[in-house]
Structures are given as C-alpha cells and as structure tokens.
PDB file as gemmi writes it, atoms N, CA and C in Angstrom:
CRYST1    1.000    1.000    1.000  90.00  90.00  90.00 P 1                      
ATOM      1  N   MET A   1      -8.449  -1.274   3.744  1.00  0.00           N  
ATOM      2  CA  MET A   1      -8.869  -0.978   2.725  1.00  0.00           C  
ATOM      3  C   MET A   1     -10.199  -0.838   1.637  1.00  0.00           C  
ATOM      4  N   GLU A   2     -10.849  -0.266   1.226  1.00  0.00           N  
ATOM      5  CA  GLU A   2     -12.411  -0.697   0.170  1.00  0.00           C  
ATOM      6  C   GLU A   2     -12.086   1.259  -0.763  1.00  0.00           C  
ATOM      7  N   ILE A   3     -11.861   0.437  -1.874  1.00  0.00           N  
ATOM      8  CA  ILE A   3     -12.458   2.356  -2.579  1.00  0.00           C  
ATOM      9  C   ILE A   3     -13.154   1.273  -3.709  1.00  0.00           C  
ATOM     10  N   LEU A   4     -13.885   1.318  -4.684  1.00  0.00           N  
ATOM     11  CA  LEU A   4     -15.074   0.980  -5.772  1.00  0.00           C  
ATOM     12  C   LEU A   4     -14.979  -0.431  -5.279  1.00  0.00           C  
ATOM     13  N   GLY A   5     -15.537  -0.657  -4.393  1.00  0.00           N  
ATOM     14  CA  GLY A   5     -15.618  -2.160  -4.200  1.00  0.00           C  
ATOM     15  C   GLY A   5     -14.639  -3.047  -4.056  1.00  0.00           C  
ATOM     16  N   ARG A   6     -13.589  -2.668  -4.261  1.00  0.00           N  
ATOM     17  CA  ARG A   6     -12.345  -3.546  -4.148  1.00  0.00           C  
ATOM     18  C   ARG A   6     -11.641  -3.185  -2.815  1.00  0.00           C  
ATOM     19  N   THR A   7     -11.046  -4.198  -1.715  1.00  0.00           N  
ATOM     20  CA  THR A   7     -10.353  -4.522  -1.022  1.00  0.00           C  
ATOM     21  C   THR A   7      -9.091  -4.972  -0.646  1.00  0.00           C  
ATOM     22  N   ASN A   8      -8.329  -3.937  -0.301  1.00  0.00           N  
ATOM     23  CA  ASN A   8      -6.898  -4.688   0.487  1.00  0.00           C  
ATOM     24  C   ASN A   8      -6.444  -4.265   1.521  1.00  0.00           C  
ATOM     25  N   GLY A   9      -5.793  -4.944   2.174  1.00  0.00           N  
ATOM     26  CA  GLY A   9      -5.205  -4.434   3.664  1.00  0.00           C  
ATOM     27  C   GLY A   9      -4.254  -3.800   3.403  1.00  0.00           C  
ATOM     28  N   CYS A  10      -3.343  -2.764   4.288  1.00  0.00           N  
ATOM     29  CA  CYS A  10      -2.347  -1.628   4.252  1.00  0.00           C  
ATOM     30  C   CYS A  10      -2.399  -0.948   5.363  1.00  0.00           C  
ATOM     31  N   ASP A  11      -1.035  -0.809   5.620  1.00  0.00           N  
ATOM     32  CA  ASP A  11      -0.854   0.442   6.228  1.00  0.00           C  
ATOM     33  C   ASP A  11      -1.683   1.535   6.667  1.00  0.00           C  
ATOM     34  N   ALA A  12      -2.157   1.958   7.668  1.00  0.00           N  
ATOM     35  CA  ALA A  12      -2.593   3.564   7.899  1.00  0.00           C  
ATOM     36  C   ALA A  12      -2.069   4.876   8.733  1.00  0.00           C  
ATOM     37  N   LEU A  13      -2.482   5.559   8.152  1.00  0.00           N  
ATOM     38  CA  LEU A  13      -1.929   6.709   9.476  1.00  0.00           C  
ATOM     39  C   LEU A  13      -3.327   7.462   9.685  1.00  0.00           C  
ATOM     40  N   VAL A  14      -3.690   7.452  10.976  1.00  0.00           N  
ATOM     41  CA  VAL A  14      -4.785   8.065  11.244  1.00  0.00           C  
ATOM     42  C   VAL A  14      -4.531   9.425  11.653  1.00  0.00           C  
ATOM     43  N   GLU A  15      -5.487  10.331  11.243  1.00  0.00           N  
ATOM     44  CA  GLU A  15      -5.235  11.552  11.006  1.00  0.00           C  
ATOM     45  C   GLU A  15      -6.534  12.286  11.649  1.00  0.00           C  
ATOM     46  N   ALA A  16      -6.322  13.728  12.164  1.00  0.00           N  
ATOM     47  CA  ALA A  16      -7.546  13.764  12.586  1.00  0.00           C  
ATOM     48  C   ALA A  16      -8.786  14.324  11.798  1.00  0.00           C  
ATOM     49  N   GLU A  17     -10.199  14.302  11.822  1.00  0.00           N  
ATOM     50  CA  GLU A  17     -11.458  14.100  11.318  1.00  0.00           C  
ATOM     51  C   GLU A  17     -11.335  15.094  10.005  1.00  0.00           C  
ATOM     52  N   GLU A  18     -10.900  16.371  10.365  1.00  0.00           N  
ATOM     53  CA  GLU A  18     -10.745  17.245   9.462  1.00  0.00           C  
ATOM     54  C   GLU A  18     -10.042  17.261   8.076  1.00  0.00           C  
ATOM     55  N   THR A  19      -9.296  16.406   8.146  1.00  0.00           N  
ATOM     56  CA  THR A  19      -7.833  16.025   6.998  1.00  0.00           C  
ATOM     57  C   THR A  19      -8.374  15.158   6.323  1.00  0.00           C  
ATOM     58  N   THR A  20      -7.808  15.718   5.321  1.00  0.00           N  
ATOM     59  CA  THR A  20      -7.954  15.303   3.594  1.00  0.00           C  
ATOM     60  C   THR A  20      -7.578  13.813   3.614  1.00  0.00           C  
ATOM     61  N   PRO A  21      -7.911  12.263   3.506  1.00  0.00           N  
ATOM     62  CA  PRO A  21      -7.201  11.498   3.207  1.00  0.00           C  
ATOM     63  C   PRO A  21      -6.314  11.464   2.009  1.00  0.00           C  
ATOM     64  N   LEU A  22      -5.171  11.159   1.814  1.00  0.00           N  
ATOM     65  CA  LEU A  22      -4.654  10.627   0.698  1.00  0.00           C  
ATOM     66  C   LEU A  22      -3.746   9.233   0.995  1.00  0.00           C  
ATOM     67  N   ILE A  23      -4.459   9.092  -0.651  1.00  0.00           N  
ATOM     68  CA  ILE A  23      -3.783   7.893  -0.811  1.00  0.00           C  
ATOM     69  C   ILE A  23      -2.863   7.286  -2.066  1.00  0.00           C  
ATOM     70  N   GLY A  24      -1.948   6.551  -1.362  1.00  0.00           N  
ATOM     71  CA  GLY A  24      -0.437   6.456  -2.253  1.00  0.00           C  
ATOM     72  C   GLY A  24      -0.632   5.558  -3.146  1.00  0.00           C  
ATOM     73  N   GLN A  25       0.754   5.615  -4.009  1.00  0.00           N  
ATOM     74  CA  GLN A  25       0.590   4.602  -5.237  1.00  0.00           C  
ATOM     75  C   GLN A  25       0.646   3.163  -5.111  1.00  0.00           C  
ATOM     76  N   ILE A  26       1.577   2.375  -3.940  1.00  0.00           N  
ATOM     77  CA  ILE A  26       1.585   1.536  -3.563  1.00  0.00           C  
ATOM     78  C   ILE A  26      -0.097   0.850  -3.297  1.00  0.00           C  
ATOM     79  N   PRO A  27      -0.929   0.991  -2.660  1.00  0.00           N  
ATOM     80  CA  PRO A  27      -2.161   1.012  -2.276  1.00  0.00           C  
ATOM     81  C   PRO A  27      -3.120   0.815  -3.546  1.00  0.00           C  
ATOM     82  N   LEU A  28      -2.853   2.385  -4.329  1.00  0.00           N  
ATOM     83  CA  LEU A  28      -4.065   2.163  -5.577  1.00  0.00           C  
ATOM     84  C   LEU A  28      -3.209   1.084  -6.361  1.00  0.00           C  
ATOM     85  N   GLU A  29      -2.274   1.104  -6.373  1.00  0.00           N  
ATOM     86  CA  GLU A  29      -1.512  -0.355  -7.885  1.00  0.00           C  
ATOM     87  C   GLU A  29      -2.170  -2.001  -7.298  1.00  0.00           C  
ATOM     88  N   ALA A  30      -1.831  -1.380  -5.671  1.00  0.00           N  
ATOM     89  CA  ALA A  30      -2.312  -3.440  -4.957  1.00  0.00           C  
ATOM     90  C   ALA A  30      -4.105  -3.442  -5.038  1.00  0.00           C  
ATOM     91  N   LEU A  31      -4.577  -2.454  -5.370  1.00  0.00           N  
ATOM     92  CA  LEU A  31      -6.070  -2.466  -5.978  1.00  0.00           C  
ATOM     93  C   LEU A  31      -6.287  -1.943  -7.232  1.00  0.00           C  
ATOM     94  N   ASP A  32      -5.321  -2.229  -8.027  1.00  0.00           N  
ATOM     95  CA  ASP A  32      -5.662  -2.020  -9.813  1.00  0.00           C  
ATOM     96  C   ASP A  32      -6.141  -0.579  -9.674  1.00  0.00           C  
ATOM     97  N   LEU A  33      -6.160   0.111  -9.351  1.00  0.00           N  
ATOM     98  CA  LEU A  33      -6.971   1.490  -9.709  1.00  0.00           C  
ATOM     99  C   LEU A  33      -5.627   2.005 -10.475  1.00  0.00           C  
ATOM    100  N   VAL A  34      -6.432   3.120 -11.299  1.00  0.00           N  
ATOM    101  CA  VAL A  34      -5.695   4.428 -11.782  1.00  0.00           C  
ATOM    102  C   VAL A  34      -6.094   5.715 -11.465  1.00  0.00           C  
ATOM    103  N   VAL A  35      -5.767   6.653 -11.540  1.00  0.00           N  
ATOM    104  CA  VAL A  35      -6.515   8.149 -11.484  1.00  0.00           C  
ATOM    105  C   VAL A  35      -6.498   8.621 -13.093  1.00  0.00           C  
ATOM    106  N   ASP A  36      -7.620   9.099 -13.275  1.00  0.00           N  
ATOM    107  CA  ASP A  36      -7.627   9.756 -14.611  1.00  0.00           C  
ATOM    108  C   ASP A  36      -7.345  11.557 -14.167  1.00  0.00           C  
ATOM    109  N   PRO A  37      -6.158  12.253 -14.511  1.00  0.00           N  
ATOM    110  CA  PRO A  37      -5.427  12.939 -14.222  1.00  0.00           C  
ATOM    111  C   PRO A  37      -6.825  14.262 -14.862  1.00  0.00           C  
ATOM    112  N   ARG A  38      -7.489  14.328 -15.658  1.00  0.00           N  
ATOM    113  CA  ARG A  38      -8.062  14.588 -16.523  1.00  0.00           C  
ATOM    114  C   ARG A  38      -9.053  15.325 -15.383  1.00  0.00           C  
ATOM    115  N   SER A  39     -10.222  14.232 -15.047  1.00  0.00           N  
ATOM    116  CA  SER A  39     -11.190  14.459 -14.286  1.00  0.00           C  
ATOM    117  C   SER A  39     -10.761  14.229 -12.637  1.00  0.00           C  
ATOM    118  N   ARG A  40      -9.952  13.816 -12.559  1.00  0.00           N  
ATOM    119  CA  ARG A  40      -9.040  13.535 -11.204  1.00  0.00           C  
ATOM    120  C   ARG A  40      -9.879  12.517 -10.349  1.00  0.00           C  
ATOM    121  N   GLU A  41     -10.126  11.368 -10.718  1.00  0.00           N  
ATOM    122  CA  GLU A  41     -11.079  10.319 -10.621  1.00  0.00           C  
ATOM    123  C   GLU A  41     -10.435   8.967 -10.587  1.00  0.00           C  
ATOM    124  N   ILE A  42     -10.969   8.368  -9.508  1.00  0.00           N  
ATOM    125  CA  ILE A  42     -10.130   6.907  -9.653  1.00  0.00           C  
ATOM    126  C   ILE A  42     -10.882   6.218 -10.213  1.00  0.00           C  
ATOM    127  N   ARG A  43     -10.372   5.296 -11.047  1.00  0.00           N  
ATOM    128  CA  ARG A  43     -11.228   4.153 -11.485  1.00  0.00           C  
ATOM    129  C   ARG A  43     -10.143   2.946 -11.555  1.00  0.00           C  
ATOM    130  N   GLY A  44     -11.175   1.833 -12.078  1.00  0.00           N  
ATOM    131  CA  GLY A  44     -10.345   0.532 -12.551  1.00  0.00           C  
ATOM    132  C   GLY A  44      -9.914   0.806 -13.655  1.00  0.00           C  
ATOM    133  N   ASP A  45      -8.809  -0.006 -13.300  1.00  0.00           N  
ATOM    134  CA  ASP A  45      -8.104  -0.274 -14.518  1.00  0.00           C  
ATOM    135  C   ASP A  45      -8.845  -0.687 -15.861  1.00  0.00           C  
ATOM    136  N   PRO A  46      -8.264   0.271 -16.944  1.00  0.00           N  
ATOM    137  CA  PRO A  46      -9.171  -0.337 -17.592  1.00  0.00           C  
ATOM    138  C   PRO A  46      -8.894  -1.589 -18.327  1.00  0.00           C  
ATOM    139  N   GLU A  47      -7.299  -1.637 -17.918  1.00  0.00           N  
ATOM    140  CA  GLU A  47      -6.887  -3.723 -18.989  1.00  0.00           C  
ATOM    141  C   GLU A  47      -7.800  -4.287 -17.699  1.00  0.00           C  
ATOM    142  N   HIS A  48      -8.244  -4.296 -16.420  1.00  0.00           N  
ATOM    143  CA  HIS A  48      -8.840  -5.458 -15.979  1.00  0.00           C  
ATOM    144  C   HIS A  48      -9.915  -4.427 -14.938  1.00  0.00           C  
ATOM    145  N   PRO A  49     -10.823  -4.563 -15.973  1.00  0.00           N  
ATOM    146  CA  PRO A  49     -12.411  -3.857 -15.624  1.00  0.00           C  
ATOM    147  C   PRO A  49     -13.120  -3.952 -14.274  1.00  0.00           C  
ATOM    148  N   ASP A  50     -12.962  -5.944 -14.465  1.00  0.00           N  
ATOM    149  CA  ASP A  50     -13.494  -6.022 -13.565  1.00  0.00           C  
ATOM    150  C   ASP A  50     -13.333  -6.764 -12.019  1.00  0.00           C  
ATOM    151  N   ALA A  51     -12.284  -6.984 -12.146  1.00  0.00           N  
ATOM    152  CA  ALA A  51     -11.341  -7.126 -10.805  1.00  0.00           C  
ATOM    153  C   ALA A  51      -9.675  -6.686 -10.888  1.00  0.00           C  
ATOM    154  N   PRO A  52      -9.488  -6.744  -9.888  1.00  0.00           N  
ATOM    155  CA  PRO A  52      -8.033  -6.392  -9.802  1.00  0.00           C  
ATOM    156  C   PRO A  52      -6.944  -7.315  -9.609  1.00  0.00           C  
ATOM    157  N   LEU A  53      -5.753  -7.758 -10.397  1.00  0.00           N  
ATOM    158  CA  LEU A  53      -5.262  -8.906 -10.834  1.00  0.00           C  
ATOM    159  C   LEU A  53      -4.014  -9.539  -9.264  1.00  0.00           C  
ATOM    160  N   LEU A  54      -3.456 -10.277  -9.479  1.00  0.00           N  
ATOM    161  CA  LEU A  54      -2.583 -10.836  -8.128  1.00  0.00           C  
ATOM    162  C   LEU A  54      -1.518 -11.784  -8.955  1.00  0.00           C  
ATOM    163  N   ASP A  55      -0.211 -10.714  -9.050  1.00  0.00           N  
ATOM    164  CA  ASP A  55       0.634 -11.464  -9.791  1.00  0.00           C  
ATOM    165  C   ASP A  55       1.699 -12.446  -8.493  1.00  0.00           C  
ATOM    166  N   LEU A  56       1.309 -13.747  -8.175  1.00  0.00           N  
ATOM    167  CA  LEU A  56       2.160 -14.383  -7.172  1.00  0.00           C  
ATOM    168  C   LEU A  56       2.874 -14.798  -8.189  1.00  0.00           C  
ATOM    169  N   PRO A  57       4.458 -14.621  -7.682  1.00  0.00           N  
ATOM    170  CA  PRO A  57       5.540 -15.322  -8.556  1.00  0.00           C  
ATOM    171  C   PRO A  57       5.341 -17.093  -7.777  1.00  0.00           C  
ATOM    172  N   HIS A  58       5.814 -17.260  -9.310  1.00  0.00           N  
ATOM    173  CA  HIS A  58       6.331 -19.026  -8.910  1.00  0.00           C  
ATOM    174  C   HIS A  58       7.391 -20.010  -7.770  1.00  0.00           C  
ATOM    175  N   VAL A  59       6.328 -20.992  -6.520  1.00  0.00           N  
ATOM    176  CA  VAL A  59       7.678 -20.868  -6.411  1.00  0.00           C  
ATOM    177  C   VAL A  59       7.718 -22.637  -6.977  1.00  0.00           C  
ATOM    178  N   ALA A  60       9.163 -22.972  -6.954  1.00  0.00           N  
ATOM    179  CA  ALA A  60       9.973 -24.402  -7.752  1.00  0.00           C  
ATOM    180  C   ALA A  60       9.994 -25.158  -6.689  1.00  0.00           C  
TER     181      ALA A  60                                                      
END                                                                             
C-alpha cells in the first residue's frame, strides 16, 4: 500500500470496484499517518513530517 509517498506491506481484502476503500488504524500507524478530524484528510504525523519512523526492538 502507498499513501502520500509512504509505502508499507499489509493484508488487504479485495472488494468490488464501486466500493469505497477503508484503511484501518494499524496500517495508518505503520505509515506514520494521522487523520485530521476537521478536514477528514490523511496527513503525515507532524512530529515526523519527512518519513515514517520504525521502532525496532533491541535484541540482546
């Protein structure tokens, strides 16, 4: 999936062409995107405007 130039792999359910796609909270968080409730637009997280952050666990 690619939104606003940010890409991430995820599971998808394919529906008919007339269906409006829905994007869940987990894929949005993985892309570090937020929804502006006033404008109903998706935007990059203002805390990380240039690219999504990936938090990798430390392996000892």
